[in-house]
Structures are given as C-alpha cells and as structure tokens.
DRENZAPA-754113 format. One line per 4 residues: number of its first residue (from 1); for each residue x, y, z of N, C-alpha, C, O, CB. Coordinates in pm, 1 decimal, always signed. Glycine has a CB too. Example, Ala and Ser with C-alpha at 12.3 -4.5 7.8 and 13.67 -1.06 7.14 Angstrom:
// residues 2
1	+1319.0,-569.0,+780.0,+1230.0,-450.0,+780.0,+1320.0,-330.0,+780.0,+1423.6,-331.9,+846.5,+1130.8,-447.3,+904.6; +1285.0,-225.0,+708.0,+1367.0,-106.0,+714.0,+1290.0,+3.0,+787.0,+1340.9,+113.8,+803.9,+1408.4,-59.8,+572.5
END
This chain:
// residues 129
1	+12569.9,+8078.4,+7825.1,+12429.9,+8055.6,+7798.9,+12351.9,+8181.9,+7835.4,+12373.0,+8239.7,+7942.0,+12378.2,+7932.8,+7877.7; +12264.6,+8222.9,+7749.7,+12184.7,+8343.2,+7769.2,+12078.3,+8318.4,+7876.2,+12017.3,+8211.6,+7881.0,+12119.1,+8387.3,+7636.3; +12056.5,+8420.5,+7963.1,+11952.9,+8407.7,+8066.0,+11816.5,+8397.4,+8001.8,+11780.3,+8477.3,+7915.4,+11956.7,+8526.6,+8163.1; +11742.0,+8298.7,+8044.8,+11605.8,+8279.4,+7994.9,+11512.2,+8367.0,+8077.6,+11534.9,+8384.5,+8197.3,+11562.9,+8128.2,+8001.9
5	+11407.7,+8422.5,+8016.5,+11311.7,+8498.9,+8096.7,+11240.9,+8405.5,+8195.1,+11211.1,+8290.3,+8163.5,+11207.9,+8570.8,+8005.2; +11215.4,+8457.2,+8312.7,+11150.8,+8378.4,+8416.8,+11002.7,+8363.1,+8385.6,+10933.1,+8461.2,+8359.3,+11170.6,+8443.5,+8555.0; +10955.6,+8239.6,+8388.7,+10814.0,+8211.2,+8366.2,+10743.0,+8195.4,+8499.0,+10785.3,+8116.3,+8583.3,+10795.9,+8084.6,+8280.3; +10637.7,+8268.6,+8518.0,+10560.1,+8256.5,+8641.6,+10478.7,+8127.5,+8637.3,+10436.7,+8082.5,+8530.7,+10466.9,+8379.8,+8661.5
9	+10457.4,+8069.2,+8754.3,+10375.6,+7948.5,+8759.5,+10229.5,+7987.1,+8735.0,+10188.2,+8097.5,+8770.4,+10392.1,+7875.1,+8896.9; +10151.3,+7897.6,+8675.1,+10009.4,+7929.0,+8651.8,+9935.6,+7944.9,+8784.9,+9972.5,+7883.0,+8884.6,+9942.2,+7818.2,+8566.2; +9834.3,+8025.6,+8785.8,+9756.5,+8049.5,+8907.3,+9650.8,+7940.0,+8921.2,+9567.4,+7920.3,+8832.8,+9690.0,+8190.9,+8904.4; +9656.3,+7870.1,+9033.4,+9558.2,+7765.6,+9062.8,+9439.8,+7832.0,+9131.2,+9455.3,+7896.7,+9234.8,+9619.5,+7651.6,+9152.6
13	+9321.6,+7815.9,+9073.0,+9203.2,+7879.0,+9131.8,+9090.3,+7779.2,+9158.1,+8983.2,+7817.0,+9205.7,+9153.1,+7989.3,+9040.7; +9114.7,+7652.0,+9127.0,+9011.6,+7549.8,+9145.3,+9037.5,+7468.5,+9271.9,+9148.7,+7420.4,+9293.8,+9005.9,+7456.9,+9022.9; +8935.5,+7453.6,+9354.3,+8947.0,+7370.2,+9473.9,+8965.6,+7223.1,+9437.3,+9008.8,+7143.9,+9520.9,+8823.3,+7386.9,+9562.5; +8933.5,+7185.9,+9313.7,+8947.7,+7047.7,+9269.1,+9090.9,+7015.2,+9225.1,+9121.4,+6899.3,+9197.2,+8851.5,+7020.3,+9154.9
17	+9178.2,+7114.8,+9218.6,+9316.0,+7094.9,+9174.3,+9390.4,+7002.9,+9271.7,+9383.6,+7021.3,+9393.3,+9389.2,+7230.8,+9161.9; +9460.3,+6905.0,+9217.6,+9532.6,+6806.3,+9298.7,+9639.3,+6871.2,+9387.1,+9653.5,+6834.7,+9503.8,+9597.4,+6701.9,+9208.4; +9714.0,+6966.7,+9332.4,+9818.5,+7033.2,+9411.0,+9756.8,+7107.9,+9529.5,+9809.4,+7102.5,+9640.7,+9899.5,+7131.0,+9322.1; +9646.1,+7177.1,+9505.7,+9578.6,+7248.7,+9614.8,+9530.1,+7150.1,+9720.6,+9549.8,+7172.9,+9839.9,+9459.7,+7332.0,+9560.5
21	+9467.2,+7041.5,+9678.5,+9416.5,+6942.9,+9774.3,+9529.5,+6887.8,+9861.0,+9512.8,+6869.2,+9981.5,+9345.7,+6828.0,+9700.6; +9644.4,+6862.1,+9798.7,+9759.5,+6811.4,+9873.9,+9809.4,+6911.3,+9976.6,+9845.5,+6873.0,+10087.8,+9872.1,+6775.6,+9779.4; +9811.8,+7040.3,+9940.3,+9854.7,+7143.3,+10034.9,+9753.9,+7159.7,+10147.5,+9791.7,+7179.2,+10263.1,+9875.0,+7276.7,+9963.1; +9627.1,+7151.9,+10114.4,+9521.6,+7167.2,+10215.2,+9531.3,+7057.6,+10321.7,+9502.3,+7082.5,+10438.8,+9382.6,+7164.1,+10148.4
25	+9571.2,+6938.2,+10282.3,+9587.1,+6827.9,+10378.3,+9695.9,+6858.1,+10481.1,+9694.1,+6803.7,+10591.5,+9620.2,+6697.6,+10304.6; +9791.2,+6945.3,+10444.5,+9904.7,+6973.9,+10532.9,+9870.7,+7070.2,+10646.0,+9957.8,+7103.8,+10726.2,+10018.4,+7030.3,+10452.7; +9746.6,+7114.9,+10653.8,+9710.1,+7197.4,+10768.7,+9657.9,+7110.5,+10883.6,+9623.4,+7161.5,+10990.1,+9604.2,+7302.0,+10728.2; +9652.5,+6979.8,+10861.0,+9608.1,+6883.7,+10962.9,+9722.4,+6790.2,+10999.0,+9801.9,+6752.8,+10912.8,+9485.7,+6802.5,+10913.0
29	+9730.9,+6752.3,+11126.2,+9839.8,+6664.3,+11168.3,+9836.6,+6530.7,+11094.7,+9942.1,+6473.4,+11067.4,+9832.8,+6640.6,+11318.5; +9718.0,+6480.1,+11062.1,+9710.6,+6353.1,+10988.9,+9773.4,+6366.5,+10850.2,+9839.9,+6274.0,+10803.5,+9563.9,+6306.4,+10976.4; +9753.4,+6479.4,+10784.6,+9814.5,+6501.5,+10652.9,+9965.5,+6513.5,+10661.4,+10037.7,+6467.8,+10572.8,+9757.4,+6626.5,+10588.6; +10012.6,+6575.2,+10768.6,+10157.2,+6587.8,+10788.8,+10217.9,+6450.1,+10812.3,+10320.3,+6416.0,+10753.1,+10188.6,+6682.0,+10908.1
33	+10154.4,+6370.8,+10899.0,+10204.6,+6234.8,+10927.0,+10208.0,+6150.8,+10800.4,+10306.8,+6082.6,+10773.5,+10117.1,+6165.3,+11033.2; +10100.0,+6155.5,+10722.1,+10090.8,+6071.6,+10601.9,+10188.9,+6114.5,+10492.9,+10245.9,+6029.3,+10424.6,+9949.2,+6075.3,+10547.0; +10209.2,+6244.4,+10475.6,+10292.4,+6293.5,+10365.5,+10438.6,+6311.8,+10402.1,+10526.3,+6299.9,+10316.5,+10238.5,+6422.9,+10316.2; +10465.3,+6340.8,+10529.6,+10602.7,+6369.8,+10570.6,+10642.6,+6514.6,+10542.9,+10760.7,+6548.7,+10549.3,+10698.4,+6276.3,+10499.6
37	+10544.5,+6599.7,+10512.0,+10570.4,+6741.2,+10485.4,+10481.0,+6827.0,+10573.7,+10377.0,+6780.9,+10620.5,+10547.2,+6774.7,+10335.9; +10521.6,+6952.9,+10596.7,+10439.6,+7049.3,+10668.5,+10453.5,+7184.5,+10600.8,+10543.6,+7205.4,+10519.5,+10480.0,+7057.5,+10818.4; +10363.4,+7276.5,+10634.9,+10368.2,+7411.8,+10581.1,+10427.2,+7504.5,+10686.4,+10388.6,+7499.8,+10803.2,+10227.0,+7459.9,+10537.4; +10520.8,+7588.8,+10644.2,+10581.4,+7688.1,+10732.7,+10551.7,+7825.8,+10675.9,+10556.4,+7845.6,+10554.5,+10735.7,+7665.3,+10747.9
41	+10521.2,+7921.0,+10763.4,+10490.6,+8054.9,+10718.1,+10542.7,+8160.8,+10811.9,+10580.4,+8132.3,+10925.6,+10343.9,+8070.7,+10701.3; +10544.5,+8283.2,+10763.3,+10593.7,+8397.2,+10839.3,+10735.6,+8429.4,+10796.6,+10816.1,+8338.5,+10776.3,+10587.5,+8369.3,+10990.6; +10767.4,+8556.5,+10782.7,+10899.9,+8597.0,+10732.5,+11017.6,+8543.7,+10813.4,+11118.4,+8503.3,+10755.4,+10908.0,+8745.6,+10729.0; +11006.8,+8542.9,+10946.4,+11118.8,+8496.4,+11029.2,+11142.0,+8347.0,+11009.1,+11255.0,+8304.2,+10985.4,+11092.2,+8526.4,+11178.4
45	+11036.5,+8268.6,+11018.3,+11049.1,+8123.0,+11006.6,+11095.1,+8083.1,+10866.1,+11188.4,+8004.3,+10851.0,+10915.0,+8054.6,+11039.8; +11029.5,+8137.7,+10763.8,+11068.4,+8100.2,+10627.3,+11210.9,+8145.8,+10596.6,+11285.3,+8075.8,+10527.9,+10970.5,+8160.5,+10524.9; +11248.8,+8263.3,+10647.7,+11385.9,+8311.4,+10626.3,+11489.0,+8219.7,+10689.1,+11593.5,+8192.9,+10629.9,+11402.0,+8451.5,+10682.4; +11459.5,+8171.2,+10810.1,+11552.3,+8080.3,+10877.6,+11563.1,+7946.7,+10804.6,+11672.0,+7890.3,+10794.1,+11508.0,+8057.2,+11021.9
49	+11451.7,+7896.4,+10754.6,+11454.9,+7769.4,+10681.3,+11533.6,+7786.1,+10551.5,+11616.1,+7701.3,+10517.4,+11311.1,+7719.3,+10651.4; +11508.5,+7894.1,+10479.8,+11577.1,+7917.2,+10352.3,+11726.6,+7934.2,+10373.8,+11806.0,+7882.7,+10295.1,+11519.8,+8040.8,+10281.7; +11766.8,+8005.4,+10478.8,+11910.4,+8025.8,+10500.3,+11978.5,+7905.8,+10565.3,+12097.0,+7881.6,+10542.2,+11932.5,+8148.1,+10585.9; +11903.7,+7830.2,+10646.9,+11965.4,+7718.7,+10719.1,+11949.7,+7582.3,+10656.4,+12044.3,+7503.5,+10657.3,+11910.7,+7713.3,+10853.2
53	+11833.1,+7551.6,+10601.7,+11806.9,+7418.6,+10545.9,+11723.1,+7426.6,+10417.9,+11615.1,+7367.8,+10411.7,+11735.4,+7331.0,+10649.7; +11770.6,+7497.8,+10316.5,+11692.2,+7508.1,+10192.9,+11668.5,+7372.9,+10126.6,+11574.6,+7357.0,+10048.6,+11761.9,+7600.3,+10095.4; +11754.0,+7275.3,+10157.7,+11740.3,+7141.6,+10099.3,+11612.4,+7071.1,+10143.7,+11568.4,+6976.7,+10078.1,+11860.2,+7056.8,+10136.0; +11552.1,+7115.3,+10254.0,+11428.4,+7053.4,+10303.1,+11303.2,+7111.7,+10237.9,+11193.6,+7058.4,+10255.4,+11418.9,+7069.5,+10453.4
57	+11318.8,+7220.8,+10162.9,+11204.3,+7289.1,+10103.1,+11165.8,+7222.2,+9971.3,+11247.1,+7211.2,+9879.5,+11235.8,+7438.7,+10080.6; +11040.3,+7177.9,+9963.8,+10989.1,+7113.8,+9842.4,+10912.9,+7212.2,+9754.0,+10907.5,+7194.5,+9632.3,+10898.6,+6996.7,+9879.1; +10853.4,+7316.6,+9814.7,+10774.8,+7410.8,+9734.5,+10765.8,+7547.2,+9800.9,+10766.4,+7559.5,+9923.4,+10634.9,+7355.9,+9710.5; +10757.4,+7649.0,+9716.3,+10733.2,+7788.3,+9754.0,+10589.2,+7814.7,+9714.5,+10555.5,+7809.7,+9596.2,+10835.3,+7890.4,+9683.6
61	+10503.6,+7842.8,+9812.0,+10360.2,+7860.1,+9785.8,+10325.5,+8006.2,+9806.2,+10355.8,+8064.1,+9910.6,+10273.1,+7768.5,+9878.5; +10261.4,+8066.3,+9705.7,+10234.5,+8208.8,+9712.0,+10101.2,+8243.7,+9648.9,+10043.9,+8164.9,+9573.7,+10345.1,+8285.7,+9644.5; +10052.6,+8362.8,+9680.4,+9937.3,+8422.2,+9612.4,+9995.0,+8508.3,+9499.8,+10113.7,+8540.7,+9503.0,+9845.5,+8507.9,+9712.4; +9914.7,+8545.6,+9401.2,+9967.0,+8623.2,+9287.8,+10034.2,+8754.8,+9326.4,+10122.8,+8801.1,+9254.4,+9855.8,+8652.2,+9192.9
65	+9994.7,+8816.2,+9437.7,+10053.5,+8945.0,+9476.7,+10178.1,+8929.7,+9564.1,+10227.1,+9028.2,+9619.5,+9950.6,+9027.9,+9550.4; +10229.6,+8807.7,+9576.7,+10348.0,+8781.7,+9660.0,+10469.8,+8758.2,+9572.1,+10456.2,+8726.2,+9454.1,+10324.7,+8659.7,+9752.5; +10589.7,+8774.2,+9629.3,+10712.0,+8757.7,+9550.3,+10727.5,+8616.1,+9493.6,+10678.7,+8517.9,+9549.4,+10832.7,+8791.7,+9635.3; +10797.1,+8610.7,+9381.6,+10828.8,+8481.9,+9318.3,+10933.9,+8409.2,+9402.2,+10997.1,+8467.9,+9490.0,+10879.7,+8502.3,+9171.5
69	+10950.8,+8282.6,+9373.6,+11047.2,+8197.2,+9444.4,+11187.3,+8257.0,+9435.3,+11230.6,+8296.4,+9327.1,+11046.4,+8053.4,+9386.2; +11258.7,+8264.2,+9548.2,+11394.8,+8319.2,+9546.1,+11493.6,+8220.8,+9482.7,+11467.8,+8100.5,+9479.3,+11440.2,+8354.7,+9688.8; +11605.8,+8271.6,+9433.0,+11706.7,+8184.6,+9369.5,+11755.3,+8071.5,+9459.4,+11789.2,+7964.2,+9409.4,+11825.2,+8267.1,+9326.8; +11759.4,+8092.8,+9591.3,+11805.5,+7987.7,+9683.9,+11714.8,+7865.8,+9680.6,+11754.3,+7758.0,+9725.2,+11812.9,+8042.1,+9826.6
73	+11593.2,+7881.6,+9628.0,+11498.6,+7769.9,+9621.0,+11470.9,+7729.4,+9476.5,+11362.1,+7681.2,+9444.8,+11367.5,+7806.7,+9690.8; +11568.1,+7748.9,+9390.5,+11550.5,+7713.1,+9248.7,+11514.4,+7565.7,+9231.9,+11448.9,+7528.9,+9134.4,+11678.2,+7744.3,+9169.6; +11555.9,+7482.3,+9324.7,+11527.2,+7338.3,+9318.7,+11382.7,+7305.9,+9356.8,+11333.0,+7198.0,+9324.6,+11622.2,+7262.6,+9410.7; +11315.4,+7398.0,+9424.6,+11180.2,+7373.9,+9476.0,+11074.7,+7415.0,+9374.0,+11098.0,+7502.2,+9290.3,+11158.4,+7449.9,+9607.6
77	+10960.4,+7351.9,+9382.3,+10848.1,+7389.3,+9295.9,+10795.3,+7525.5,+9339.5,+10809.1,+7564.0,+9455.6,+10734.7,+7281.8,+9300.7; +10735.1,+7597.5,+9246.2,+10665.3,+7721.3,+9280.4,+10517.4,+7698.4,+9253.1,+10478.8,+7661.3,+9142.3,+10720.7,+7844.7,+9198.6; +10435.4,+7720.5,+9354.6,+10291.5,+7700.5,+9342.5,+10224.3,+7834.8,+9368.7,+10241.1,+7893.9,+9475.3,+10239.7,+7589.8,+9442.0; +10148.1,+7882.5,+9270.3,+10075.6,+8008.2,+9286.4,+9927.3,+7977.2,+9297.2,+9866.6,+7922.4,+9205.2,+10103.7,+8105.9,+9168.0
81	+9870.5,+8013.2,+9411.4,+9729.0,+7990.1,+9437.9,+9654.3,+8123.1,+9429.8,+9710.1,+8228.5,+9460.1,+9708.4,+7923.3,+9577.1; +9528.5,+8117.2,+9388.9,+9446.6,+8237.9,+9396.1,+9447.6,+8284.2,+9541.5,+9475.0,+8205.2,+9631.8,+9299.1,+8212.1,+9344.5; +9418.2,+8410.4,+9563.7,+9419.8,+8464.5,+9699.9,+9326.5,+8384.2,+9791.7,+9361.7,+8355.7,+9906.2,+9378.4,+8613.5,+9699.0; +9207.8,+8347.8,+9741.8,+9112.2,+8272.3,+9823.9,+9168.0,+8135.3,+9862.6,+9156.5,+8094.5,+9978.1,+8979.1,+8255.2,+9748.8
85	+9228.8,+8063.3,+9766.4,+9283.9,+7931.0,+9797.3,+9406.5,+7943.1,+9887.9,+9426.7,+7860.3,+9976.7,+9321.0,+7856.5,+9667.4; +9488.5,+8046.5,+9865.5,+9604.4,+8068.1,+9952.7,+9558.8,+8085.7,+10096.8,+9618.3,+8029.4,+10188.8,+9685.8,+8191.4,+9906.8; +9453.0,+8164.1,+10116.3,+9401.7,+8186.5,+10252.0,+9352.0,+8056.5,+10316.5,+9358.2,+8041.7,+10438.6,+9288.2,+8289.5,+10248.8; +9303.2,+7963.3,+10235.7,+9257.9,+7834.5,+10290.8,+9374.0,+7750.4,+10342.6,+9360.1,+7682.6,+10444.4,+9181.2,+7755.9,+10184.7
89	+9488.4,+7753.9,+10274.1,+9603.1,+7674.4,+10319.8,+9686.1,+7751.2,+10423.0,+9784.3,+7698.8,+10475.7,+9691.7,+7634.7,+10200.3; +9646.7,+7874.2,+10451.3,+9715.9,+7958.4,+10548.3,+9616.6,+8005.9,+10654.8,+9594.5,+8126.2,+10669.2,+9783.5,+8079.7,+10477.9; +9556.0,+7911.8,+10730.0,+9450.9,+7950.6,+10825.3,+9499.6,+8043.5,+10936.2,+9419.5,+8116.6,+10994.3,+9391.4,+7827.6,+10887.4; +9629.4,+8042.1,+10966.6,+9682.2,+8131.0,+11070.5,+9700.5,+8272.7,+11016.9,+9720.6,+8366.3,+11094.2,+9815.8,+8077.4,+11124.4
93	+9693.7,+8288.5,+10885.4,+9706.9,+8421.5,+10825.1,+9846.7,+8478.8,+10831.6,+9863.2,+8600.6,+10838.1,+9613.6,+8515.7,+10891.4; +9948.9,+8392.5,+10829.9,+10085.9,+8443.6,+10834.2,+10113.4,+8525.1,+10708.3,+10065.9,+8489.9,+10600.4,+10188.3,+8327.5,+10847.7; +10190.3,+8634.5,+10721.2,+10218.3,+8717.3,+10604.7,+10320.1,+8651.3,+10511.3,+10408.9,+8578.4,+10555.5,+10269.1,+8854.0,+10648.9; +10305.6,+8677.8,+10384.4,+10401.7,+8630.6,+10285.6,+10380.7,+8487.3,+10243.8,+10288.4,+8420.4,+10290.3,+10538.7,+8645.7,+10338.1
97	+10467.3,+8440.4,+10155.2,+10457.2,+8303.7,+10103.6,+10475.9,+8198.2,+10212.3,+10527.0,+8225.8,+10320.8,+10559.6,+8282.3,+9994.4; +10432.8,+8076.8,+10179.4,+10450.3,+7960.6,+10265.7,+10554.8,+7869.0,+10203.8,+10582.6,+7876.9,+10084.2,+10315.8,+7885.2,+10286.7; +10611.8,+7783.3,+10284.9,+10703.7,+7680.4,+10236.7,+10644.8,+7543.6,+10267.0,+10589.2,+7521.3,+10374.6,+10844.5,+7695.5,+10301.5; +10657.3,+7452.7,+10171.7,+10626.7,+7311.8,+10197.1,+10761.0,+7248.7,+10232.0,+10852.0,+7244.0,+10149.2,+10555.9,+7239.8,+10071.2
101	+10772.3,+7200.1,+10355.8,+10900.4,+7155.1,+10409.0,+10893.1,+7008.8,+10449.3,+10794.0,+6964.3,+10507.2,+10942.2,+7240.9,+10528.6; +10998.8,+6934.0,+10418.3,+11007.0,+6794.0,+10460.0,+11022.1,+6790.5,+10611.7,+11112.9,+6852.8,+10666.7,+11126.2,+6720.0,+10389.5; +10933.7,+6717.9,+10679.0,+10935.9,+6709.7,+10825.0,+11050.1,+6619.7,+10870.5,+11075.0,+6515.3,+10810.1,+10801.1,+6657.0,+10878.9; +11119.8,+6659.6,+10976.9,+11225.3,+6572.4,+11029.8,+11163.3,+6449.3,+11094.4,+11048.2,+6451.6,+11138.0,+11313.6,+6648.1,+11132.1
105	+11239.9,+6344.0,+11099.7,+11191.9,+6222.4,+11165.4,+11186.5,+6247.7,+11315.9,+11283.2,+6294.6,+11376.0,+11284.0,+6099.7,+11132.3; +11073.7,+6216.5,+11374.2,+11059.2,+6230.3,+11519.3,+11060.8,+6090.1,+11577.9,+10972.1,+6008.8,+11551.8,+10927.0,+6307.7,+11558.3; +11162.6,+6064.1,+11656.9,+11176.1,+5931.4,+11717.0,+11073.1,+5914.3,+11828.0,+11039.8,+6010.4,+11897.2,+11319.4,+5910.2,+11772.2; +11022.9,+5793.2,+11845.1,+10924.5,+5770.4,+11951.1,+10985.2,+5798.1,+12088.6,+11103.6,+5773.5,+12111.8,+10871.2,+5626.1,+11944.8
109	+10902.9,+5849.3,+12178.4,+10948.0,+5876.4,+12314.2,+10953.3,+5746.2,+12393.6,+10855.4,+5671.8,+12399.5,+10855.2,+5979.0,+12383.6; +11066.9,+5720.1,+12453.5,+11084.5,+5601.6,+12537.7,+11116.7,+5652.8,+12678.5,+11228.2,+5698.4,+12704.1,+11199.3,+5505.2,+12481.9; +11019.9,+5645.4,+12768.7,+11037.8,+5705.0,+12901.8,+11158.2,+5652.5,+12979.2,+11217.9,+5726.0,+13057.9,+10915.3,+5682.0,+12983.0; +11194.6,+5525.9,+12957.6,+11305.0,+5467.4,+13033.1,+11442.2,+5494.1,+12970.1,+11545.2,+5462.9,+13029.8,+11283.9,+5318.8,+13046.1
113	+11443.1,+5551.7,+12850.2,+11570.8,+5578.7,+12783.4,+11641.6,+5696.0,+12851.9,+11578.8,+5779.4,+12917.2,+11548.5,+5609.2,+12632.3; +11773.0,+5699.7,+12835.1,+11850.6,+5809.1,+12893.5,+11811.2,+5939.3,+12823.8,+11804.0,+5944.4,+12701.0,+12004.8,+5782.9,+12880.4; +11786.0,+6043.4,+12901.2,+11746.7,+6172.6,+12845.6,+11868.0,+6240.5,+12784.2,+11979.7,+6225.7,+12833.7,+11683.0,+6262.6,+12954.0; +11846.3,+6314.9,+12676.6,+11959.7,+6384.6,+12614.6,+12018.7,+6490.2,+12707.8,+11948.8,+6545.4,+12792.7,+11916.2,+6450.0,+12483.1
117	+12144.1,+6516.6,+12691.5,+12212.9,+6618.0,+12771.7,+12139.0,+6751.5,+12757.7,+12107.6,+6794.4,+12646.7,+12362.7,+6632.3,+12727.7; +12112.1,+6815.5,+12869.6,+12045.5,+6945.3,+12869.6,+11894.9,+6937.0,+12885.1,+11831.3,+7038.9,+12912.2,+12077.4,+7017.6,+12744.1; +11835.3,+6819.8,+12869.1,+11690.9,+6805.5,+12886.0,+11661.0,+6792.8,+13034.6,+11708.0,+6699.8,+13100.0,+11636.2,+6682.1,+12807.2; +11583.3,+6885.8,+13087.7,+11554.9,+6879.9,+13230.0,+11405.4,+6881.4,+13260.7,+11365.6,+6863.9,+13375.9,+11622.0,+6994.7,+13299.6
121	+11323.9,+6901.9,+13160.4,+11181.0,+6911.1,+13182.9,+11108.3,+6853.6,+13062.7,+11145.6,+6879.6,+12948.3,+11138.1,+7057.0,+13208.8; +11005.9,+6776.3,+13088.6,+10926.5,+6718.7,+12980.6,+10780.2,+6744.7,+13011.0,+10727.7,+6696.5,+13111.4,+10954.3,+6565.6,+12963.9; +10714.1,+6821.0,+12924.6,+10573.2,+6853.2,+12944.1,+10496.4,+6801.1,+12822.5,+10515.9,+6851.5,+12711.8,+10551.5,+7008.2,+12963.9; +10410.5,+6702.4,+12840.6,+10333.0,+6652.7,+12726.5,+10224.3,+6753.2,+12688.9,+10154.3,+6806.1,+12775.2,+10270.1,+6514.8,+12758.9
125	+10211.7,+6778.1,+12560.8,+10109.5,+6867.7,+12509.8,+10000.9,+6787.1,+12443.1,+10023.9,+6672.6,+12404.1,+10169.0,+6969.7,+12412.1; +9883.3,+6844.4,+12429.1,+9772.2,+6777.8,+12364.9,+9784.8,+6778.1,+12213.8,+9879.9,+6833.2,+12158.4,+9643.6,+6842.2,+12405.5; +9690.7,+6718.0,+12149.7,+9686.1,+6710.4,+12004.5,+9677.2,+6851.4,+11945.3,+9587.4,+6927.4,+11981.5,+9566.5,+6624.1,+11958.3; +9770.7,+6888.1,+11852.8,+9770.6,+7024.5,+11798.2,+9648.4,+7057.4,+11713.7,+9623.2,+7174.8,+11686.5,+9893.2,+7045.3,+11715.7
129	+9571.4,+6957.1,+11671.3,+9450.5,+6985.4,+11595.1,+9345.9,+7042.8,+11687.3,+9235.3,+7074.1,+11643.2,+9397.6,+6859.1,+11525.1
END
C-alpha cells in the first residue's frame, strides 16, 4: 500500500469549539474527576508517557508551530489549537505539545487498611485548585 500524505488537523481558533471547551475543563480538578482524563505537559513527562504508557493517551494537543503527532500515538487524536487557545489550556506554560491522558483509578484512602509495603509517611495535601 502506498504511503498516504499526512493531513494536518484543522486549527481550532474559536473559544466556542466543543473540543476546546472539553480540554479547558481539564485544567480544573472537577473536570478531571468528571471526564477521567487530565492534561500532561513538558518534554520529560510527555516523553515518559509516550514511551511507557502510550495506550493511555487519547490526544496530542499542539499549537500550529509545534510538531505533529508522533507515530507512537497514531491511535490518538491530534488537536491543533491556535496559539492563544493553546496557552489557555496550558496555564503552566509548559513547553511543547500537551497530552490528554486517561487518569488512573485512585482508590479511596482507608486509614485502617494495611499500608502498602514501603509506605512510611502520609502527608495530606490541600485541594490542587
């Protein structure tokens, strides 16, 4: 079969776009809880996810001046946002594309349950929002 030319995803520039709205919700813990997905960014983190658990990646999110989705994520959607919209879903300003990743199930904490091997300290943190 002959290689087909790669088609770039259309650039989303409207704040009213459903895909953009869905990504924007993922910058809040309530959106992560409701959807079961989170956004990951930064070359080290995204590289580790792509090499270790590419099956958890649902989308490659980029601005027009960023690289296209790598072959390892051929199964994932590619979402191209205008630079302004990309910056809105990337409030920390991490460099490079973002990944929309399926969040692992977090089991409820049961204080009386046996602690896992190697756990020696438990420090509760506040709400990340």
